[in-house]
C-alpha positions, 0 to 999 in steps of 0.5 A, spaced: 173 527 322 179 523 319 184 519 323 190 524 323 196 521 319 201 517 321 209 517 319 208 511 316 202 513 311 206 520 310 212 516 308 209 511 304 206 517 299 213 520 299 216 513 297 211 512 292 213 518 289 220 517 290 220 511 286 216 515 280 222 519 280 227 514 280 224 511 274 224 517 271 232 518 272 233 511 270 231 513 263 238 516 263 242 510 261 249 513 263 247 514 270 243 508 271 247 505 276 248 511 280 241 513 280 239 506 283 245 506 288 243 513 290 235 511 290 237 505 295 241 509 300 236 514 301 230 509 301 233 506 306 234 512 310 227 514 309 225 507 311 229 507 318 226 514 320 219 510 319 221 504 323 224 509 328 218 513 330 213 507 328 206 509 329 207 517 331 202 522 329 204 527 324 201 534 324 197 537 318 203 542 317 208 537 317 203 532 312 202 538 308 210 540 307 211 533 305 205 533 300 208 539 297 215 536 296 211 530 293 207 535 288 214 538 286 217 532 284 211 530 281 211 536 276 218 534 274 219 531 267 226 532 265 230 525 267 236 529 268 232 534 273 229 528 276 237 525 278 238 532 281 232 531 286 234 524 288 238 526 294 234 533 295 227 530 295 229 525 301 232 530 305 226 535 304 222 530 307 227 528 313 227 535 315 220 536 314 218 530 319 224 533 324 229 528 322 237 529 320 238 528 313 
């Protein structure tokens, strides 16, 4: 049986997916600064949640919820829609792991 997921492993996957979303949003040149500022703020918030509860195990339903959110943003192809999700996705992840957005 594999080891249970930890907050760090789940957040690492979420942050990697978030970086892809940021890259897509950066394609909108007029929004480049906004995209990067927003991305930096939410990345900092997600990383802080990970540091606060380092090593905490994550239940399979929580892991599944975060993975579902990752799949949702992975399906985004439109850069403008990606920008819409830049603040939504981190909030979904935070709620899933039991943190305040």
